[in-house]
C-alpha positions in Angstrom: -11.1 -14.2 -1.8 -10.4 -12.9 -5.2 -6.9 -12.6 -6.6 -7.0 -8.8 -6.7 -8.2 -8.5 -3.1 -5.3 -10.7 -2.0 -2.9 -8.5 -3.9 -4.4 -5.2 -2.1 -4.0 -6.8 1.2 -0.4 -8.0 0.3 0.1 -4.3 -0.8 -1.0 -3.2 2.7 1.4 -5.3 4.3 -1.0 -8.1 5.3 0.0 -11.9 5.3 -2.2 -14.0 3.3 -2.9 -17.6 3.2 -4.8 -18.5 -0.1 -6.7 -21.7 -1.0 -8.7 -22.0 -4.4 -9.9 -25.2 -6.2 -7.7 -24.1 -9.0 -4.0 -25.1 -8.1 -2.8 -22.6 -10.9 -4.5 -19.9 -9.4 -2.9 -20.6 -6.0 0.5 -21.0 -7.8 0.2 -17.6 -9.5 -0.7 -15.7 -6.2 1.8 -17.5 -4.4 4.4 -16.5 -6.9 3.5 -12.9 -5.8 4.0 -13.5 -2.2 0.9 -15.1 -0.7 1.2 -18.6 1.4 -0.3 -21.0 -1.0 -2.4 -23.9 0.7 -3.2 -27.3 -1.1 -6.4 -28.0 0.5 -8.8 -26.6 3.0 -7.2 -28.5 6.0 -3.8 -26.9 4.8 -5.3 -23.5 4.5 -6.8 -23.4 8.1 -3.6 -25.1 9.6 -1.5 -22.0 7.9 -3.8 -19.4 9.4 -2.8 -17.4 12.7 -4.9 -17.7 15.8 -7.7 -16.3 16.2 -8.3 -17.2 12.6 -10.1 -15.2 10.1 -11.1 -16.9 6.7 -12.6 -14.9 3.8 -14.8 -16.7 1.7 -15.5 -15.6 -1.9 -17.2 -18.0 -3.9 -20.9 -17.9 -5.8 -23.8 -17.4 -3.6 -26.1 -20.5 -2.7 -25.0 -23.9 -2.3 -21.3 -23.3 -3.0 -21.1 -20.7 -0.2 -23.0 -23.1 2.1 -20.7 -26.0 1.5 -17.7 -24.0 2.1 -18.7 -22.2 5.0 -19.8 -25.6 6.7 -16.6 -27.3 5.7 -14.3 -24.3 7.2 -16.4 -24.5 10.3 -15.7 -28.2 10.7 -12.0 -27.2 10.7 -12.2 -24.3 12.9 -12.1 -23.5 16.7 -14.1 -21.4 18.9 -13.1 -17.6 18.5 -12.2 -18.2 14.7 -14.3 -16.1 12.2 -15.6 -16.7 9.0 -16.1 -13.8 6.7 -18.6 -14.3 3.5 -17.4 -11.5 1.1 -19.7 -12.8 -1.6 -23.3 -11.9 -2.5 -25.1 -14.2 -0.1 -28.9 -13.8 0.6 -29.1 -12.0 4.0 -31.5 -14.5 5.6 -28.8 -17.2 5.0 -26.3 -15.0 6.7 -28.6 -14.6 9.8 -29.3 -18.6 9.9 -25.4 -19.4 9.2 -24.6 -16.9 12.1 -26.8 -18.7 14.8 -25.7 -22.2 13.4 -22.0 -21.1 13.8 -22.4 -19.5 17.2 -23.6 -22.7 18.7 -20.0 -23.7 17.9 -18.4 -20.7 19.3 -17.4 -19.6 15.7 -18.0 -16.0 14.5 -19.7 -15.2 11.2 -19.5 -12.0 9.6 -21.1 -10.8 6.0 -19.3 -8.4 3.9 -21.3 -6.8 1.0 -18.4 -6.0 -1.6 -18.5 -3.6 -4.6 -15.8 -2.9 -6.9 -15.4 -5.8 -9.3 -12.3 -6.2 -11.5 -11.2 -2.5 -10.8 -10.8 -3.1 -7.1 -7.1 -3.6 -7.1 -6.4 -0.1 -7.8 -9.7 1.7 -6.9 -10.3 -0.4 -3.7 -13.6 -2.1 -2.5 -16.7 -0.4 -1.3 -17.7 -2.7 1.6 -20.9 -3.0 3.7 -20.3 -5.1 6.9 -22.5 -7.3 9.0 -22.0 -9.1 12.3 -20.9 -8.5 15.8 -19.6 -4.9 16.1 -16.6 -5.7 18.3 -15.5 -8.4 15.9 -15.8 -6.0 12.9 -13.8 -3.7 14.8 -11.1 -6.1 15.6 -10.9 -7.1 12.0 -10.8 -3.4 11.0 -7.2 -3.5 9.4 -8.3 -5.6 6.9 -11.4 -3.6 5.9 -9.3 -0.6 5.9 -6.9 -1.8 3.7 -9.2 -3.1 1.1 -11.4 0.2 1.1 -10.6 3.0 -1.3 -10.1 5.6 1.4 -11.0 9.2 0.7 -9.3 9.2 -2.9 -10.1 12.4 -4.8 -13.9 12.5 -4.1 -14.7 15.7 -2.4 -16.3 15.8 1.2 -20.0 16.0 1.5 -20.9 19.5 2.7 -22.0 19.1 6.3 -20.3 16.1 7.2 -17.5 17.9 9.5 -17.7 16.3 12.8 -19.2 13.2 11.6 -17.1 10.2 12.8 -17.0 6.5 11.2 -15.5 4.9 8.3 -18.1 5.8 5.5 -15.8 8.3 4.0 -13.1 5.6 3.6 -15.5 3.5 1.7 -16.7 0.8 4.3 -19.3 0.8 6.9 -20.5 -1.4 9.9 -24.3 -1.7 9.0 -25.6 -3.9 11.8 -25.7 -7.4 13.0 -25.7 -10.5 11.0 -27.2 -10.1 7.6 -27.2 -6.3 7.5 -24.1 -6.1 5.3 -25.6 -8.1 2.5 -29.0 -6.5 3.1 -27.6 -3.2 2.2 -25.5 -4.5 -0.7 -28.7 -6.4 -2.0 -30.4 -2.9 -2.2 -27.2 -1.6 -3.8 -27.5 -4.1 -6.6 -31.1 -3.7 -7.0 -30.4 0.1 -7.6 -27.6 -0.7 -9.9 -30.0 -2.6 -12.0 -32.3 0.5 -12.3 -29.5 2.9 -13.2 -28.0 0.5 -15.8 -31.6 0.1 -17.2 -32.1 3.9 -17.4 -28.7 4.5 -19.3 -29.6 1.5 -21.6 -33.0 2.9 -22.6 -31.7 6.5 -23.0 -29.0 5.4 -25.2 -31.3 3.3 -27.3 -33.6 6.2 -27.8 -30.5 8.3 -29.1 -29.5 5.6 -31.4 -33.0 5.4 -32.9 -33.4 8.9 -33.4 -32.6 8.7 -37.1 -35.4 6.0 -37.5 -37.1 6.1 -41.1 -40.6 6.1 -39.1 -39.8 9.7 -38.1 -40.5 12.6 -40.2 -37.1 13.5 -42.0 -36.7 16.9 -40.4 -37.1 15.3 -37.0 -34.3 12.8 -37.5 -31.0 13.0 -35.7 -27.6 11.2 -36.2 -25.9 11.1 -33.0 -22.4 9.9 -31.8 -23.2 8.0 -28.8 -19.6 7.6 -27.9 -19.3 11.5 -27.6 -22.6 11.9 -25.9 -21.4 9.4 -23.2 -18.1 11.4 -22.9 -19.8 14.8 -22.5 -22.1 13.7 -19.9 -19.2 12.4 -17.8 -18.0 15.9 -17.5 -20.1 18.0 -15.3 -23.4 16.4 -15.9 -26.0 15.6 -13.2 -26.3 11.9 -14.7 -22.4 11.5 -14.4 -21.5 8.3 -12.5 -18.8 5.4 -12.5 -21.5 3.5 -14.5 -21.5 6.1 -17.0 -17.8 6.1 -17.2 -17.8 2.3 -18.1 -20.4 3.0 -20.6 -18.2 5.6 -22.3 -15.5 3.1 -22.3 -17.5 0.3 -23.9 -18.7 2.6 -26.5 -15.3 3.8 -27.3 -14.1 0.3 -27.9 -17.0 -0.9 -29.6 -19.2 1.9 -31.1 -22.0 -0.5 -32.2 -21.6 -2.8 -29.3 -21.2 -5.6 -31.9 -19.5 -7.9 -29.6 -22.5 -8.2 -27.2 -25.7 -10.3 -27.6 -27.9 -8.3 -25.4 -28.5 -11.4 -23.2 -28.3 -10.1 -19.5 -28.0 -12.1 -16.7 -29.1 -11.2 -12.9 -26.8 -12.3 -9.8 -29.9 -13.0 -7.7 -29.6 -9.7 -5.7 -32.1 -8.0 -7.9 -34.7 -10.7 -7.1 -34.0 -10.4 -3.6 -34.4 -6.8 -3.5 -38.0 -7.1 -5.1 -38.8 -9.8 -2.4 -37.9 -7.3 0.3 -39.9 -4.8 -1.1 -43.0 -7.1 -1.2 -42.3 -8.0 2.3 -42.0 -4.3 3.4 -44.8 -3.3 1.1 -42.6 -0.8 -0.5 -43.4 0.2 -4.3 -40.3 -0.3 -6.4 -41.7 0.3 -10.0 -38.2 1.1 -11.6 -36.3 -1.7 -9.9 -38.9 -4.3 -10.8 -38.9 -3.1 -14.4 -35.3 -3.2 -14.8 -35.3 -7.0 -13.2 -38.0 -8.1 -15.8 -36.2 -6.6 -18.7 -33.2 -8.8 -17.9 -35.4 -11.7 -18.0 -36.9 -10.7 -21.2 -33.4 -10.4 -22.9 -32.8 -14.1 -22.6 -35.8 -14.8 -24.9 -36.3 -14.2 -28.8 -40.1 -13.7 -28.2 -42.2 -14.4 -25.5 -45.8 -15.9 -25.4 -47.2 -12.6 -24.4 -45.5 -10.7 -27.0 -47.0 -13.3 -29.6 -50.3 -12.8 -28.1 -50.1 -9.0 -28.2 -49.1 -9.4 -31.8 -52.1 -11.7 -32.5 -54.6 -9.4 -30.7 -53.4 -6.3 -32.7 -53.9 -8.4 -35.9 -57.5 -9.3 -34.9 -58.8 -6.0 -33.9 -56.9 -3.7 -36.4 -55.4 -5.8 -39.1 -52.0 -5.1 -37.8 -49.4 -7.3 -39.6 -46.1 -8.1 -37.9 -43.2 -6.6 -39.5 -40.1 -8.9 -40.6 -37.5 -9.1 -38.1 -35.2 -5.9 -38.2 -37.8 -4.0 -40.0 
């Protein structure tokens, strides 16, 4: 579990035992009131029964090995919570595997990033309903709560925790499935903002007729869109913040990684035969950002030159 998540739990009155491969990280959070552990064995021994261990490490082999190690140290009735970005099919497999040992497995899709300490964490939960309910005090404390977001008209009379910022989505894998789609949508939203601001930035291109050129202040445009616009969002808030700090975004190279969940979203769409034009295009753009020029682009340039004599412009031209 990340340091800010631990801090939020401690603010809520929960007792937390923390183990991290970095002894320095453990010391920092221990100095703030958590109980530090020197090893995974020490960590498990300090948990109260029935134990609940929250795993927050990179998806893939790191999560797999951590879960397996924890499971080897735990007892029937204990619970392992994977709060990272695991593939939902891995959750289903792990849940079945641990159930054979009597150990409970929950998957929690977590959104909130570095702002979670103050804003809280939006969580999508998967696993046994009764276990998720038993662990509700943890999720309730980590969640943002109602905050200052107005209620959705027509929700009067609906029960549940969705308005608090966390939701039980279904059996094992369901939480990370919903988070996977959340991240796929995030890719598309980010790409739409990025492309829109790119058009605005190039509105003064010398390729345009002089009376068709505009010199826009992107920082102010981002700001005005934040206030009453239909495209307002937290992503736009963060965009405005980045532009205010660095209007030319000169500190960034433009190389964009993907966490894996965008890819898994496309796989799920293929399995369900659902068209996802925007989400797939946004993922491919991230791949493109990591290359100077692709072979396909060179081929396009070569064809344009052969059929029409189009000559490549110098870089930056």
